[in-house]
C-alpha positions in Angstrom: 84.8 123.8 101.7 85.6 127.3 100.6 84.4 128.5 97.2 83.5 131.8 95.6 80.1 132.4 93.9 79.9 134.7 91.0 76.1 134.3 90.5 72.9 134.4 92.5 72.5 130.7 93.4 68.7 130.9 93.6 68.2 129.6 90.1 71.1 127.2 89.9 70.8 123.4 89.7 72.1 121.0 92.4 74.0 117.8 91.5 75.1 115.0 93.8 78.5 113.5 93.5 79.2 110.1 95.1 83.0 110.1 95.4 84.6 106.9 96.8 88.3 106.8 97.6 90.6 104.1 99.0 90.1 105.2 102.6 86.8 107.2 102.7 83.7 107.9 100.8 81.6 111.0 100.6 78.5 112.5 99.0 79.1 116.1 97.9 76.5 118.4 96.4 77.4 121.0 93.8 75.3 124.1 92.9 76.1 125.0 89.4 75.2 128.0 87.2 76.7 130.2 84.5 79.2 131.7 87.0 78.6 129.5 90.1 80.3 126.4 91.4 79.6 125.9 95.1 80.3 122.6 96.8 78.8 121.3 100.1 79.8 118.1 101.8 76.5 116.2 102.6 78.0 113.1 104.2 81.3 111.4 104.8 81.9 107.8 105.8 84.8 105.4 106.2 86.0 102.9 103.6 87.5 100.1 105.6 88.6 96.9 103.8 88.0 93.6 105.5 90.5 90.8 105.6 88.7 87.5 105.2 90.2 84.0 105.2 90.5 84.1 101.4 92.0 87.6 101.2 91.5 91.4 101.5 88.0 92.5 100.4 86.1 95.8 100.0 83.1 96.2 102.4 80.9 97.1 99.4 77.7 96.8 101.4 78.9 99.4 103.9 79.9 101.6 101.0 76.5 101.2 99.5 74.8 102.0 102.8 77.0 105.1 103.2 76.1 106.2 99.7 72.4 105.9 100.4 72.7 107.9 103.7 74.7 110.5 101.8 72.0 110.8 99.1 69.4 111.2 101.7 71.4 114.0 103.3 71.9 115.6 99.9 68.2 115.6 99.3 67.4 117.5 102.5 69.2 120.5 100.9 66.6 120.7 98.1 65.9 119.1 94.8 68.7 117.0 93.3 68.9 117.3 89.5 71.2 114.2 89.0 73.5 111.8 90.7 77.0 110.7 89.5 79.4 108.1 90.9 83.2 107.8 90.7 85.6 105.5 92.5 89.1 104.1 92.2 90.0 101.9 89.2 90.7 98.3 88.4 88.5 96.5 91.0 85.3 94.8 90.1 82.3 92.6 91.2 81.0 89.5 89.5 77.3 89.0 89.0 75.6 85.6 88.5 72.9 84.9 85.9 70.3 86.4 88.3 72.3 89.7 88.6 73.4 88.9 92.1 76.8 89.9 93.4 79.1 86.9 93.9 80.9 87.8 97.1 82.6 91.1 98.2 85.0 92.5 95.6 88.7 91.9 96.1 90.9 94.8 97.1 93.6 95.6 94.6 96.3 95.3 97.4 95.4 91.7 98.0 98.2 89.3 97.6 96.4 87.0 95.1 97.7 89.2 92.3 101.4 88.4 93.0 103.0 86.6 90.0 99.9 86.7 87.8 101.6 88.7 85.1 104.0 85.8 84.7 101.1 83.4 83.9 99.8 85.1 80.8 99.2 82.7 77.9 101.2 82.7 74.7 100.5 85.8 72.6 99.7 87.9 75.6 103.1 89.0 76.8 103.8 92.5 78.1 104.6 93.9 74.6 101.4 92.4 73.1 99.2 93.7 75.9 100.7 97.2 75.6 100.4 97.4 71.8 96.6 97.1 72.2 95.7 98.5 75.6 98.6 101.0 76.2 98.3 100.3 79.9 101.0 100.7 82.4 102.2 97.4 84.0 100.8 97.2 87.5 100.5 94.0 89.4 96.9 94.7 90.3 95.6 95.6 86.9 92.2 94.0 86.3 93.6 91.6 83.7 95.9 90.1 86.3 93.2 90.0 88.9 91.0 88.0 86.5 93.7 85.4 86.0 93.8 84.9 89.7 90.0 84.7 89.9 89.5 82.1 87.1 90.4 79.1 89.3 87.5 79.8 91.8 83.9 78.5 92.0 82.7 82.1 91.9 84.2 82.5 88.4 82.3 79.5 87.1 79.0 81.2 88.2 79.9 84.7 86.8 78.0 86.1 83.9 78.7 89.8 84.2 81.7 91.9 85.3 81.1 95.4 86.7 83.8 97.7 87.8 83.1 99.3 91.2 81.3 102.5 90.0 79.3 100.5 87.5 78.3 98.1 90.2 77.0 100.9 92.4 75.2 102.5 89.4 73.6 99.1 88.8 72.3 98.9 92.4 70.8 102.4 92.1 69.2 102.0 88.6 69.2 98.3 87.6 71.1 99.2 84.4 74.3 97.5 83.3 77.2 99.3 81.5 80.9 100.0 81.6 82.0 103.6 81.8 84.9 104.2 79.4 87.4 106.0 81.6 87.4 103.1 84.1 87.1 100.4 81.5 90.4 101.8 80.0 92.2 100.8 83.2 91.5 97.1 83.0 94.2 96.1 80.4 91.4 94.7 78.2 90.5 97.9 76.4 91.5 99.0 72.9 93.4 102.3 73.4 93.0 103.2 69.7 89.4 102.1 69.2 87.9 103.2 72.4 86.2 99.8 73.0 86.7 96.5 74.6 89.4 94.5 72.9 87.8 91.3 71.6 91.2 90.3 70.5 92.8 90.4 74.0 89.7 89.0 75.7 89.8 86.1 73.3 93.5 85.5 73.7 93.1 85.3 77.5 90.3 82.8 77.2 87.8 85.1 78.8 84.1 85.2 77.9 83.3 88.3 75.9 79.8 88.2 77.4 81.2 89.2 80.8 81.9 92.7 79.6 78.9 95.0 79.3 78.4 97.8 76.7 80.6 100.9 77.1 79.2 104.2 78.2 80.6 107.7 77.8 80.7 110.4 80.4 77.5 112.4 80.0 75.4 109.4 78.9 72.2 108.7 81.0 72.6 105.7 83.2 69.0 105.3 84.3 66.8 106.6 87.1 66.5 105.5 90.7 64.7 102.2 91.4 61.7 102.5 93.6 63.3 101.0 96.7 66.3 103.2 96.3 64.1 106.3 96.1 62.4 105.2 99.3 65.7 104.7 101.0 67.1 108.1 100.0 63.9 110.2 100.1 64.7 111.3 96.5 62.0 111.1 93.7 61.9 107.8 91.8 62.6 109.6 88.6 65.8 111.2 89.7 68.4 110.5 87.0 71.8 109.0 87.4 74.3 110.4 84.9 77.4 108.7 83.7 80.4 110.7 84.7 84.1 110.0 84.4 83.8 107.2 86.9 87.6 106.7 87.4 88.3 109.3 90.1 91.5 110.5 88.4 89.6 111.1 85.1 87.1 113.3 87.0 90.0 115.1 88.8 91.6 115.9 85.5 88.4 117.4 84.2 88.6 119.9 87.1 92.2 120.9 86.3 91.9 124.7 86.1 94.1 125.0 83.1 93.7 128.0 80.8 96.6 126.9 78.7 97.0 123.8 76.5 100.6 123.0 77.3 100.1 121.9 80.9 101.1 118.9 83.0 99.1 117.6 85.9 99.6 115.7 89.2 96.4 114.3 90.8 97.7 113.7 94.3 96.0 111.7 97.0 96.6 108.1 98.0 98.4 107.9 94.7 100.1 110.6 92.6 99.0 110.4 89.0 101.4 112.5 87.0 101.1 113.1 83.3 99.8 115.0 80.3 96.5 115.2 78.4 96.9 114.1 74.8 94.7 113.7 71.7 96.0 110.2 70.9 97.7 107.4 72.8 101.5 106.8 72.8 102.0 103.1 72.2 105.7 102.9 71.3 108.0 100.3 72.8 109.9 103.1 74.4 106.7 104.2 76.2 106.0 100.7 77.3 109.5 100.3 78.7 109.1 103.6 80.6 105.8 102.1 82.1 103.5 104.9 81.0 99.8 104.3 80.7 97.2 105.6 78.2 93.9 105.9 79.9 90.7 107.5 78.4 89.8 111.0 79.4 86.7 113.0 78.6 85.8 114.1 75.0 88.2 111.6 73.4 91.3 112.7 75.3 94.0 110.4 76.6 95.5 110.6 80.1 99.1 109.8 79.5 100.5 109.2 82.9 102.3 107.1 85.4 101.0 106.0 88.8 103.3 107.0 91.6 102.9 105.8 95.2 101.5 109.0 96.7 100.4 110.2 100.2 99.9 106.5 101.0 103.5 106.6 102.2 102.9 109.4 104.7 99.6 108.0 105.9 101.0 104.6 106.5 103.9 106.2 108.5 101.3 108.1 110.6 99.4 104.9 111.2 102.5 103.2 112.4 103.5 106.0 114.7 99.9 106.3 116.1 100.0 102.6 117.0 103.1 103.2 119.1 101.9 106.2 121.0 99.7 109.3 121.0 98.2 110.4 117.6 100.6 112.4 115.5 99.2 115.7 114.2 99.9 116.4 110.5 100.7 120.1 111.1 103.4 119.3 113.6 104.9 116.6 111.3 105.1 119.1 108.4 106.7 121.7 110.6 109.3 119.2 111.7 109.9 118.1 108.1 110.5 121.8 107.0 113.2 122.0 109.7 114.8 118.7 108.9 118.0 118.3 106.9 117.4 118.6 103.1 118.0 115.5 101.0 119.3 113.5 104.0 117.6 110.4 102.5 115.5 109.7 99.4 113.5 106.7 98.2 111.9 105.5 95.0 108.1 105.7 95.9 107.5 103.1 93.2 109.5 100.3 94.9 107.3 97.3 95.4 108.4 97.3 99.1 105.9 100.1 99.8 102.8 98.7 98.1 101.2 96.6 100.8 99.8 98.0 104.1 102.2 97.7 107.1 105.0 99.3 109.1 106.1 102.0 106.6 108.9 103.6 108.6 110.5 100.1 109.0 110.2 99.6 105.2 111.7 102.9 104.5 114.6 102.0 106.9 115.2 98.7 105.0 115.2 100.5 101.6 117.6 103.1 102.8 120.0 100.6 104.3 119.8 98.5 101.2 120.8 101.5 99.1 123.6 102.7 101.3 121.7 105.5 103.1 121.1 106.4 106.7 117.5 106.1 108.1 116.2 109.5 109.3 115.5 108.5 112.9 112.8 111.2 113.6 109.3 111.6 112.3 110.2 114.9 110.7 113.0 113.3 108.9 110.8 110.5 107.5 108.2 113.0 106.4 110.9 115.1 104.6 112.2 112.0 103.0 108.7 111.0 101.7 107.8 114.5 100.4 111.2 115.2 98.7 111.0 111.7 97.2 107.5 112.4 95.8 108.6 115.7 94.4 111.5 114.0 92.6 109.1 111.3 91.3 106.8 114.0 90.0 109.8 115.7 88.3 111.2 112.6 86.5 107.8 111.3 85.5 106.6 114.5 83.9 110.0 115.1 82.2 109.9 111.5 80.7 106.2 111.9 79.7 107.1 115.1 77.9 110.0 113.4 76.0 107.9 110.4 75.0 104.9 112.5 73.9 106.9 115.3 72.2 105.4 118.0 74.5 106.9 120.9 76.5 104.6 121.7 79.5 105.0 125.2 80.9 103.1 124.7 84.1 102.1 121.9 86.5 98.6 121.7 88.0 98.6 119.8 91.2 95.1 118.9 92.3 93.5 116.7 94.9 94.2 116.4 98.6 97.9 116.7 98.1 97.4 120.3 96.9 96.9 121.3 100.5 100.4 120.2 101.4 102.5 123.4 100.9 105.8 121.6 101.2 105.0 119.1 98.5 103.7 121.8 96.2 106.8 124.0 96.7 109.2 121.2 96.4 107.5 119.9 93.2 108.0 123.4 91.7 111.7 123.5 93.0 112.5 120.0 91.7 110.8 120.4 88.3 111.8 124.0 87.6 108.2 124.7 86.6 105.6 126.9 88.3 102.9 124.9 90.1 99.3 125.8 90.5 97.8 124.0 93.5 94.1 123.2 93.7 91.3 122.5 93.7 91.6 120.0 96.5 88.2 118.6 95.7 89.0 118.1 92.0 87.4 114.7 91.7 84.0 115.8 93.1 84.2 119.0 91.0 84.8 117.0 87.8 82.0 114.6 88.7 79.5 117.5 89.2 80.7 119.5 86.2 80.2 116.6 83.9 76.6 116.1 85.2 76.0 119.8 84.7 77.4 119.7 81.2 75.1 116.7 80.4 72.2 118.8 81.5 73.2 121.7 79.3 74.2 124.1 82.1 77.9 124.5 81.2 79.9 124.1 78.0 82.7 122.0 76.7 85.8 120.8 78.6 87.6 124.1 78.2 84.6 125.9 79.5 84.4 123.6 82.6 88.0 124.4 83.4 87.5 128.1 83.0 84.7 127.9 85.5 86.9 126.1 87.9 89.7 128.6 87.5 87.2 131.5 88.1 85.5 130.1 91.2 87.9 127.9 93.2 90.7 128.9 95.5 94.1 128.3 93.9 97.7 128.8 95.1 100.7 129.4 93.0 104.3 128.3 93.6 107.3 129.5 91.7 110.5 127.4 91.5 113.3 128.4 93.8 117.1 127.7 93.5 119.0 126.2 90.6 117.9 122.6 91.1 121.4 121.2 91.8 120.4 119.7 95.1 117.6 117.9 93.4 119.9 116.7 90.7 122.3 115.2 93.3 119.4 113.6 95.1 118.1 112.1 91.9 121.5 110.7 91.1 121.2 108.6 94.3 118.2 106.8 92.9 120.1 104.7 90.4 118.4 101.4 89.7 121.2 99.3 91.2 119.8 97.0 94.0 116.3 98.4 93.9 113.4 96.3 92.3 111.0 98.6 90.5 107.7 97.3 89.2 105.5 100.3 89.2 102.3 100.8 91.2 94.9 102.6 91.3 94.2 105.3 90.1 92.7 104.4 92.4 
C-alpha cells in the first residue's frame, strides 16, 4: 500500500481499522500524525456467504474470527491506540433477551426481500416513507427485510436489532448502540431530525425497544472485553471508537477534496455516486429520481444513488473462470481498450443484474431484449460494463446536481474502482468533468482518520481531507472529446422494455 510520509513516524499514533466488504474483510493499521498518514495491511480474509435451507446468510462467526486474528496481527506492530469498525449497510442481527444472536444474519441479496415493498401497511407507502427517511427505494432496505423477518420464530424472540458493525462492536465491548451513518440506511431513520423515526417504526408495527440509542462518529464505544483482549493480545483497556460505520460514509470522509463544489463516486462492488450536502433533499422529484439522503460526518448528508458497480465485472470473471482457466484482469482491460466503442450498453441498475449468477448470459439477455447485439468476447463484455458504468456515473451526478441546485466542477472517484484507469478516464469523458482518482483505500483511511480526530490528533473534516490530499497517491484525468458518442450511447438506454428498480452501500 503506497503512501507518502511527511513526518517522522516515531511519535505518531497507530489505529486499527476493521473494514468488512461484501467479498472480503481486512484489518488495516494507520499511523497518523500532523503530516503523516501511513497504512499497513495487517490481515485479510474472505467474506463468503453461506446458502442454508432458509436462505443466503453471512458467515458472521468467520468474520468475527478473521477480525480477531487481524487485531492480533495489528498488535504485533506496536501499541494500538484505538479500534474502529465499518461494514456494508442495511443488514443486521437480532439478539434475544440474554443478548445472544438469533441465527446468522441474512444477506441483502437473499430472495426473501422480493415483493416486500408491496406489503407495506396503510400510511407507509413509498411517498410517506421518503418524506421521513429520504431513503432511496431498494428492495433490500432494512425496512423491507424486517417485513420478511416478522413471520418467523426468531422475530418473536428478538429484543434488540444491531446493524452489522454495531453487532461486531457489541461482541468486542459488550456495549449496545446504533451508529448514525449506518442507521440512516435502514428506512426507519428521520432524515431531518437525525434520530430513529418513532413515527415510522410505530406505523410499521415494530417495537421501538428493538432499536438502540444512536451514536455519532467519534463517540467512545467502550473497551475490549477481557476474553477479547486475551484472544487478540491487546490490552483490556484498548478503546473501541465509533467511526462512520457505513463503509461509504467512511470512504466519503477520505475524499481528498480541497474545493467545496465536488461530486464523488465511491466505486467498489457498488458505485455510490453523489454530492455532500448540508441538508436532505426530500422533494417528490427527488423521490421519483430514486436518490437517497444518508447521514455523513459532522451533520452532512450524502445525497446519492446506488449503482451496480464492479459487481458486474467480478460476476463476469467468476462465470468465465468456471468455464476455463482463470481470467487475468490486466488482459481483460487491455482487450476492453481495443474493443469497439459503444458496441453495446446496459443499464447497470436493471434488476436482472442484482443476484449472483451467470452475468455474461444476463447481459446477453438484456441486450437482446433492448435490440442490441451481445459482444461475444470477454473484452467486449468488459468494455460494455465499464462504458455503461461511466454513463451511469454521468447521468446520476447530473441529476443529483439538478435536484440539489449544485454545479460540481470535479469528480472524486475513490475506492477500488479508482485503480481502473479505463473506468476513470471514461467517467471523465462521459461527464465532461475532470476526475481525481484515489485513494483506493478510502474506506480504511476514513475509518482511521475519524479515530485519530476523536483522539485529538487531526482537525475537522476539511483538515482530514487536506491530509489525505497531501499524503496519498492520486491520479488526474481530463475529459477528452466532445461527448457526442456518449450522448448517442445514452440515448439507447431509454426506459422502454427495461424494468428499473434501483439497487448496499454496501
